[in-house]
C-alpha positions as CSV (number, residue, x, y, z in Angstrom):
1,M,-0.1,0.5,-0.2
2,E,1.4,3.5,-0.9
3,K,2.1,5.8,2.0
4,L,0.0,8.6,2.4
5,R,0.4,12.3,1.1
6,I,0.2,14.8,3.7
7,L,0.3,18.6,3.1
8,I,1.1,20.2,6.1
9,V,0.3,24.4,5.7
10,E,2.3,25.3,9.2
11,D,5.4,27.9,9.6
12,S,6.3,26.5,13.2
13,P,8.9,23.4,12.8
14,A,8.1,22.6,16.4
15,D,4.7,22.3,15.9
16,I,5.4,20.5,12.2
17,D,7.2,17.7,14.3
18,L,4.5,17.5,17.0
19,I,2.2,16.9,14.2
20,E,4.6,14.5,12.7
21,R,5.0,12.3,15.7
22,E,1.6,12.3,16.6
23,L,0.7,10.6,13.2
24,Q,3.7,7.8,13.4
25,R,2.5,7.3,17.0
26,G,-0.9,6.6,16.0
27,G,0.4,4.4,13.1
28,V,-0.1,6.3,9.9
29,D,2.4,5.6,7.1
30,F,3.0,9.0,5.1
31,V,5.0,11.1,3.5
32,S,5.0,14.8,4.3
33,C,5.4,18.4,2.3
34,N,5.3,21.6,4.5
35,V,4.3,25.1,2.6
36,K,3.7,28.2,4.4
37,K,3.0,29.9,1.6
38,R,0.5,30.9,-0.8
39,A,2.4,30.4,-4.0
40,D,3.8,27.2,-2.4
41,F,0.2,25.7,-1.4
42,L,-0.6,26.0,-5.1
43,S,2.5,24.3,-6.3
44,A,2.2,21.5,-3.9
45,L,-1.3,20.8,-4.8
46,D,0.3,20.3,-8.2
47,S,3.3,18.3,-8.0
48,F,3.0,16.8,-4.5
49,K,-0.7,15.7,-5.2
50,P,-2.0,15.6,-1.4
51,D,-4.3,12.6,-0.1
52,I,-4.8,15.4,2.4
53,I,-4.5,18.9,4.2
54,L,-3.8,19.5,7.4
55,S,-3.6,23.2,8.3
56,D,-2.7,25.9,10.7
57,H,-5.3,28.8,10.6
58,S,-3.0,31.5,11.0
59,L,0.4,31.8,9.3
60,P,2.7,35.6,8.9
61,Q,1.5,35.3,5.1
62,F,-1.1,32.6,4.8
63,N,-4.0,31.5,6.6
64,S,-6.7,28.7,6.6
65,I,-9.7,30.7,4.9
66,E,-7.0,31.5,1.8
67,A,-6.1,27.9,1.7
68,M,-9.6,26.8,2.2
69,E,-10.8,28.7,-1.3
70,L,-7.9,27.8,-3.4
71,W,-8.6,23.9,-2.2
72,K,-11.8,24.0,-3.6
73,E,-11.2,25.7,-6.6
74,Y,-8.6,22.8,-6.8
75,Q,-11.4,20.3,-6.3
76,R,-13.8,21.7,-8.5
77,E,-10.9,22.0,-11.5
78,H,-9.8,18.7,-11.4
79,N,-13.1,16.9,-10.2
80,T,-11.1,15.0,-7.2
81,S,-11.8,15.1,-3.1
82,I,-9.1,15.9,-0.8
83,P,-9.6,16.3,2.9
84,F,-8.8,18.9,4.7
85,I,-8.3,19.3,8.7
86,L,-8.0,22.4,10.4
87,V,-4.9,22.1,13.5
88,T,-4.6,25.1,15.1
89,G,-4.4,26.7,18.7
90,S,-7.2,28.2,20.3
91,V,-9.9,29.1,18.0
92,S,-13.4,29.8,18.7
93,E,-16.5,27.7,18.5
94,E,-18.1,29.7,16.2
95,F,-14.9,29.7,13.8
96,A,-14.6,25.9,14.1
97,V,-18.4,25.7,13.1
98,Q,-17.8,27.8,10.3
99,S,-14.7,26.1,9.1
100,I,-17.0,22.8,8.9
101,K,-19.8,24.7,7.1
102,A,-17.2,25.6,4.7
103,G,-15.9,22.3,3.9
104,A,-13.3,21.6,6.4
105,D,-13.7,17.7,7.3
106,D,-12.3,18.5,10.9
107,Y,-11.1,20.7,13.1
108,I,-8.0,19.7,16.1
109,L,-6.9,21.8,18.7
110,K,-2.8,21.6,18.9
111,D,-3.2,21.0,22.4
112,R,-5.1,17.4,21.6
113,L,-3.2,16.0,18.9
114,K,-4.1,12.6,20.1
115,R,-7.2,12.5,18.2
116,L,-5.5,13.1,14.8
117,P,-4.6,10.2,13.7
118,A,-7.9,8.6,13.8
119,S,-9.3,11.9,12.3
120,V,-6.4,11.8,9.1
121,M,-7.7,8.2,8.7
122,S,-11.1,9.1,9.1
123,A,-11.2,11.7,6.8
124,V,-9.1,9.9,3.9
125,E,-11.5,6.4,4.2
126,K,-14.4,9.1,3.4
127,A,-13.1,10.5,0.4
128,R,-11.8,7.2,-0.7
129,I,-15.7,6.0,-0.4
130,E,-17.0,9.5,-1.8
131,S,-14.3,9.3,-5.0
132,E,-15.6,5.4,-5.5
133,R,-19.2,6.7,-5.9
134,R,-18.5,9.8,-8.1
135,R,-16.2,7.4,-10.6
136,G,-19.0,4.9,-10.0
137,M,-21.4,7.6,-10.9
138,E,-19.6,9.2,-14.3
139,E,-19.3,5.1,-15.7
140,R,-23.2,4.9,-15.2
141,L,-23.1,8.3,-16.9
142,A,-20.8,7.3,-19.5
143,Q,-22.6,4.1,-20.2
144,A,-25.9,5.6,-20.5
145,A,-24.5,8.3,-22.8
146,L,-23.1,5.2,-24.9
147,M,-26.3,3.7,-24.9
148,N,-28.2,6.8,-25.6
149,E,-26.1,7.1,-28.7
150,A,-26.3,3.5,-29.8
151,E,-30.4,3.6,-29.6
152,H,-30.0,6.9,-31.6
153,L,-27.7,4.9,-34.2
154,A,-29.9,1.8,-34.5
155,H,-32.9,3.3,-34.3
156,F,-34.3,1.1,-31.2
157,G,-35.4,1.9,-27.5
158,S,-35.3,0.4,-24.5
159,W,-38.0,0.5,-21.5
160,R,-39.2,-0.9,-18.2
161,W,-42.2,-1.0,-17.0
162,D,-42.4,-1.9,-13.4
163,L,-45.6,-4.1,-12.7
164,V,-45.7,-3.6,-8.7
165,E,-45.6,-0.1,-8.8
166,D,-47.4,0.4,-12.2
167,V,-44.3,2.7,-13.6
168,V,-42.7,3.0,-16.9
169,K,-39.6,4.6,-18.2
170,W,-38.7,4.9,-21.6
171,S,-35.1,5.6,-22.8
172,D,-34.5,9.1,-25.1
173,E,-34.7,6.7,-28.0
174,A,-38.0,5.1,-26.8
175,Y,-39.5,8.4,-26.9
176,R,-39.0,9.8,-30.2
177,I,-39.8,6.0,-31.5
178,F,-42.8,6.6,-30.2
179,G,-43.5,10.1,-31.5
180,F,-43.0,12.2,-28.6
181,E,-39.9,14.6,-27.3
182,P,-37.4,13.0,-24.8
183,G,-39.5,14.2,-21.0
184,E,-42.7,15.4,-23.1
185,V,-45.3,13.0,-21.5
186,V,-45.7,10.7,-18.5
187,P,-45.0,7.4,-20.4
188,T,-47.6,4.8,-19.3
189,I,-49.4,2.0,-22.0
190,A,-52.5,4.7,-22.3
191,V,-50.1,7.4,-23.6
192,L,-49.1,4.9,-26.3
193,M,-52.1,3.1,-27.5
194,P,-53.8,6.0,-29.3
195,K,-50.7,6.5,-31.4
196,I,-50.9,2.6,-32.7
197,H,-52.6,1.7,-35.8
198,P,-56.4,1.2,-35.1
199,D,-55.9,-2.2,-37.0
200,D,-53.0,-3.6,-34.4
201,R,-54.3,-2.1,-31.1
202,A,-56.0,-5.4,-30.4
203,V,-52.8,-7.3,-31.4
204,V,-50.5,-5.3,-29.0
205,E,-52.9,-5.9,-25.9
206,Y,-53.2,-9.3,-26.4
207,F,-49.7,-9.4,-26.5
208,Y,-48.7,-7.5,-23.3
209,K,-51.4,-9.7,-21.7
210,K,-50.1,-12.7,-22.6
211,A,-46.8,-12.0,-22.1
212,I,-47.4,-10.6,-18.2
213,K,-49.5,-14.4,-17.8
214,T,-47.5,-16.7,-19.9
215,G,-44.3,-15.2,-21.9
216,D,-41.0,-15.0,-20.6
217,M,-39.7,-13.7,-24.0
218,Q,-41.9,-12.1,-26.5
219,Q,-42.3,-10.2,-29.5
220,C,-44.8,-8.3,-31.5
221,E,-44.6,-6.4,-35.1
222,Y,-47.3,-3.4,-35.0
223,R,-47.8,-0.2,-36.9
224,L,-47.9,3.3,-35.2
225,I,-49.0,6.3,-36.4
226,D,-46.8,9.2,-35.8
227,G,-47.8,12.7,-37.8
228,N,-48.7,11.6,-40.8
229,R,-46.3,9.0,-41.3
230,E,-47.0,5.2,-40.5
231,K,-44.1,3.7,-38.7
232,V,-43.7,-0.2,-38.4
233,L,-42.2,-1.4,-34.9
234,L,-41.1,-4.1,-33.7
235,T,-41.4,-4.9,-29.6
236,R,-39.4,-7.3,-28.1
237,I,-40.1,-8.2,-24.1
238,L,-38.4,-10.2,-21.3
239,V,-40.8,-10.9,-18.4
240,K,-39.0,-10.8,-14.9
241,R,-41.1,-12.8,-11.9
242,D,-41.2,-13.1,-8.6
243,A,-40.3,-16.3,-6.7
244,A,-44.1,-17.3,-6.7
245,G,-43.9,-17.2,-10.5
246,V,-45.4,-13.6,-10.6
247,A,-44.6,-11.0,-13.5
248,T,-42.9,-8.4,-11.4
249,E,-41.4,-6.3,-14.4
250,L,-41.3,-5.9,-18.0
251,V,-37.8,-5.1,-19.9
252,G,-37.8,-4.7,-23.4
253,F,-36.8,-2.8,-26.5
254,T,-38.8,-1.2,-29.8
255,L,-37.2,-1.3,-33.1
256,D,-38.2,0.7,-35.6
257,I,-38.1,-1.4,-38.7
258,T,-39.6,0.4,-41.1
259,T,-36.6,1.2,-43.6
260,H,-36.2,-2.6,-43.5
261,R,-40.1,-3.7,-44.3
262,Q,-39.7,-1.0,-47.4
263,Q,-36.6,-2.7,-48.6
264,T,-37.9,-5.8,-48.2
265,R,-41.1,-5.1,-50.0
266,E,-38.8,-3.8,-52.9
267,L,-36.8,-6.9,-52.7
268,E,-39.7,-8.9,-53.0
269,A,-41.1,-7.2,-55.8
270,R,-37.8,-7.0,-57.4
271,N,-37.5,-10.9,-57.0
272,A,-41.2,-11.3,-58.7
273,R,-39.4,-9.2,-61.9
274,L,-36.8,-11.3,-61.8
275,M,-39.0,-14.5,-61.8
276,E,-41.3,-12.9,-64.9
277,I,-38.3,-12.4,-66.7
278,A,-36.9,-15.9,-65.9
279,W,-40.1,-17.1,-67.3
280,V,-40.3,-15.3,-70.4
281,Q,-36.9,-16.7,-71.3
282,S,-37.7,-20.3,-70.5
283,H,-41.0,-20.2,-72.4
284,E,-41.8,-17.5,-74.5
285,V,-38.3,-16.9,-76.0
286,R,-38.7,-20.9,-76.6
287,G,-41.2,-21.0,-79.2
288,P,-40.1,-18.6,-81.7
289,L,-36.6,-20.2,-81.3
290,A,-38.2,-23.7,-81.8
291,R,-39.4,-22.6,-85.1
292,L,-36.4,-20.9,-86.7
293,M,-34.6,-24.1,-85.6
294,G,-36.7,-26.0,-87.2
295,L,-36.9,-24.0,-90.5
296,V,-33.1,-23.7,-91.0
297,Q,-33.2,-27.5,-90.6
298,L,-35.9,-28.2,-93.5
299,L,-33.6,-25.3,-95.8
300,G,-30.5,-27.6,-94.8
301,H,-32.3,-30.8,-96.3
302,N,-33.0,-29.0,-99.7
303,P,-30.3,-26.1,-100.1
304,E,-31.4,-26.1,-104.0
305,D,-35.0,-25.9,-103.9
306,L,-35.8,-22.5,-104.4
307,A,-39.1,-22.3,-104.1
308,T,-38.8,-23.7,-100.9
309,M,-36.6,-21.4,-99.7
310,R,-38.9,-18.3,-100.8
311,E,-42.1,-20.3,-99.1
312,M,-39.8,-20.2,-95.8
313,L,-38.8,-17.0,-95.7
314,P,-41.2,-15.1,-94.6
315,H,-42.1,-17.6,-91.5
316,I,-38.3,-17.3,-90.4
317,L,-38.4,-13.3,-91.0
318,N,-41.6,-13.3,-89.1
319,S,-40.1,-15.6,-86.1
320,A,-37.0,-13.6,-85.8
321,V,-38.9,-10.5,-85.3
322,E,-40.6,-12.1,-82.6
323,L,-38.2,-13.2,-81.0
324,D,-36.2,-9.4,-81.7
325,N,-39.9,-8.3,-79.9
326,I,-39.1,-10.8,-76.8
327,V,-35.8,-9.8,-76.3
328,R,-36.5,-6.2,-76.1
329,K,-39.2,-6.9,-73.5
330,I,-36.5,-8.7,-71.5
331,V,-34.3,-5.5,-71.8
332,R,-37.0,-3.3,-71.0
333,K,-37.9,-5.4,-67.7
334,T,-34.2,-5.8,-66.6
335,E,-34.1,-1.9,-66.8
336,E,-37.0,-1.6,-64.6
337,I,-35.4,-3.3,-61.9
338,S,-32.0,-1.1,-62.5
């Protein structure tokens, strides 16, 4: 474990020695840095990076009130928490109370230093817990921000429905998907239902009832009217139950699949046209092509029979024109797909 870094604001070498001796006697493993001027105090905050500050109240060129103002500003700028203990001679009770209100963790009178080690360790532990709490909160906020960004990019919203308290919570993207601005309404199923397409409301109601009654993981696709735009939404639900099997919470996400459904319909239409082209190629082309092949074969049997040739030429031409029209038809349908 690293030694505790203690910044001591004190101008009396004798008092510094007393403070350090009492800390050692109390089992505190530490290294110290002593300052007695404003500039040195500011420099030590950056370079020494103390875990705790012990400050006398009154020095020839500095005092604890100035030190606390600089200390609070440093904490704000660096988003950190450093305990501050006032270690001084006799002060009024009013001043001690004001110091605590101003943010000091404790005050110790120099003629009662035995309490100092316990006060230091308590203040450091309190700061550690606060630092972990703040870091945990920052991580949760960062994760929430990342989740919000992911939801926005993927066009899905998450939500929870506490069935015991009957409280529903939507993420910001869930609000947008359902046609609201974040925080615009108090989220409830009753608020959402009028926006669902009239033909799909019964399906959605049945979906939620079935999930609560029998399901663990359910999904439902339905349409929602958002202004003059119709959306297609896919909702998936995880049902949480208590030990008795009673549903207590629904956790779900809703995905806007409007674009996906539109692309699917377009792909289906394109496939249908491709099938039509394939049918034309396999059926319509075969007729005139077979006739051409037959006529050419007949000519091949009698290559010198001019009368037969003259008789067959119009048939050959007609078959060629028919085949050309079919090819043109295929080209047009192919261009429509493109």
